[in-house]
TIBAVO-223148 format. One record per residue (C-alpha): residue in one letter; x, y, z. Coordinates in pm, whole numbers, padded with zeros to 5 digits, always signed. Layout:
<pts>
aXYZ/...
</pts>
This chain:
<pts>
m+03930-05664+02199/t+03798-05711+02550/s+03976-05561+02848/s+04043-05806+03131/v+04137-05534+03380/h+03843-05454+03606/t+03924-05110+03741/p+03702-04922+03987/e+03577-04716+03691/f+03488-05036+03504/e+03297-05168+03805/r+03118-04834+03847/w+02981-04845+03493/q+02895-05213+03519/q+02696-05138+03833/r+02513-04847+03669/f+02412-05055+03369/a+02320-05363+03577/q+01991-05198+03673/p+01675-05306+03486/g+01573-05103+03184/y+01774-04840+02998/l+01942-04578+03219/f+01935-04309+02948/g+01627-04438+02767/t+01606-04593+02421/a+01532-04279+02218/p+01825-04106+02046/n+01975-03787+02180/a+01771-03490+02056/f+02073-03304+01917/l+02182-03609+01720/k+01832-03662+01585/s+01813-03297+01479/k+02114-03352+01251/a+01970-03656+01069/a+01967-03467+00736/l+02349-03463+00745/l+02373-03842+00762/r+02401-04062+00451/k+02323-04430+00408/g+02634-04642+00389/q+02854-04403+00584/r+03082-04550+00849/a+02998-04414+01194/l+03170-04440+01531/a+02958-04394+01845/i+03193-04321+02137/a+03106-04440+02489/d+02771-04541+02344/g+02644-04714+02658/e+02320-04903+02601/g+02321-04811+02235/r+02041-04559+02191/n+02250-04339+01964/g+02435-04614+01780/v+02108-04792+01705/y+01959-04467+01577/l+02254-04425+01339/a+02204-04782+01218/e+01836-04706+01160/q+01947-04424+00928/g+02138-04680+00721/l+02488-04617+00854/d+02749-04886+00926/v+02799-04832+01299/l+03066-04930+01549/s+02942-04871+01904/v+03226-04861+02159/d+03178-04874+02535/y+03359-04985+02850/s+03068-05186+02992/p+02982-05532+02856/l+02646-05513+03037/a+02564-05193+02849/q+02665-05350+02520/a+02441-05650+02579/k+02152-05405+02614/a+02268-05225+02299/q+02260-05550+02103/k+01912-05628+02235/l+01792-05281+02136/a+01938-05325+01788/a+01768-05662+01751/d+01437-05517+01871/r+01469-05239+01611/g+01572-05477+01334/v+01917-05330+01268/t+02276-05448+01292/l+02510-05283+01541/r+02877-05373+01571/t+03008-05335+01925/e+03356-05324+02075/q+03428-05325+02447/a+03708-05080+02518/d+03835-04807+02747/m+03820-04494+02532/t+04114-04343+02721/t+04349-04614+02589/w+04175-04713+02263/s+04367-04720+01934/w+04203-04473+01696/a+04231-04597+01337/p+04334-04312+01105/d+04086-04173+00850/a+03840-04454+00927/y+03499-04291+00983/d+03267-04055+00800/v+03083-03966+01121/v+03188-03960+01487/v+02915-03921+01748/a+03021-03821+02101/i+02719-03763+02323/f+02788-03692+02693/i+03129-03860+02699/q+03242-03652+02997/f+03403-03925+03204/a+03764-03832+03121/t+04022-03627+03308/p+04154-03321+03120/s+04460-03511+02994/e+04251-03812+02892/r+04002-03580+02722/a+04282-03421+02519/d+04387-03767+02400/i+04027-03855+02310/f+03980-03532+02114/t+04308-03601+01930/g+04179-03952+01856/i+03852-03817+01720/k+04039-03591+01480/r+04267-03876+01377/t+03990-04127+01307/l+03764-03895+01106/k+03810-03904+00731/p+03881-03571+00558/g+03543-03399+00533/g+03414-03624+00811/l+03144-03504+01051/l+03170-03468+01430/l+02844-03448+01628/m+02910-03384+01995/q+02696-03272+02286/g+02807-03219+02643/y+02740-03030+02963/r+02874-02683+03048/p+02994-02583+03399/k+02651-02434+03477/q+02524-02796+03483/l+02667-02821+03835/e+02380-02593+03941/y+02107-02792+03763/k+02231-03134+03883/t+02009-03312+03630/g+02277-03547+03500/g+02640-03560+03405/p+02960-03548+03609/g+02987-03367+03939/n+03345-03265+03859/a+03390-02925+03692/d+03710-03048+03524/h+03502-03287+03315/l+03270-03021+03173/y+03304-02835+02843/t+03350-02467+02766/r+03330-02297+02428/e+03696-02193+02456/m+03806-02550+02528/l+03623-02692+02227/q+03728-02410+01994/s+04090-02476+02089/a+04062-02854+02060/f+03905-02849+01712/a+04060-02528+01576/d+04209-02720+01283/f+03868-02837+01155/a+03750-02701+00820/t+03426-02582+00984/l+03320-02567+01348/e+02983-02460+01488/i+02939-02443+01867/i+02606-02357+02029/e+02550-02309+02403/h+02198-02339+02540/d+01992-02432+02844/s+01727-02687+02749/a+01508-02948+02918/i+01602-03302+02819/e+01436-03634+02896/e+01681-03920+02850/g+01568-04192+03089/a+01647-04151+03457/g+02009-04060+03382/h+01948-03723+03215/a+01622-03553+03309/g+01532-03187+03343/m+01672-02845+03260/s+02033-02880+03150/a+02327-02657+03056/l+02430-02793+02716/i+02686-02726+02447/d+02654-02863+02093/v+02937-02914+01844/l+02900-02966+01471/g+03237-02989+01304/r+03389-03103+00976/k+03747-03217+00946/
</pts>
């Protein structure tokens, strides 16, 4: 389903992805790649706010059935090109994640890499949606920025309200069967969008 409402946020993302090349590169996120051993061929995967598709395409390359959701049609056109270049199939859906309908118990894997565009109330709804759409035993792989990222300024939102803390994530996913949260400062190279030393937080959870 394609949204016909062009909000300022929609136009902002369209403008960002209108530039030549891939804003965040074409290689998968390093945290996601490090968890490849947990992925299984044939699993259904949801890549949230997947942008130009680097992570969704990587999942498809591992043999998963992937739905890549993003707000920007321009980004999704690049995602489809990347999938074609890599010889894999990627299903895409243009949607605003803050109003999306999360199908219950639909996915084996949910990947949420740097999805920090939401207000606190919107974020709560997205986290609830993630928990709803994961199958029992399903895997959540999430990486985001911590408040210290405001000092590094190497990517991510400039609004502290959009950043993650351990306490926030522990509270949001307290009902998971298992939850591992790791905080670290690491250098990342993800195109021009994310480059340099970064204050990161990684989540590996099972419903």
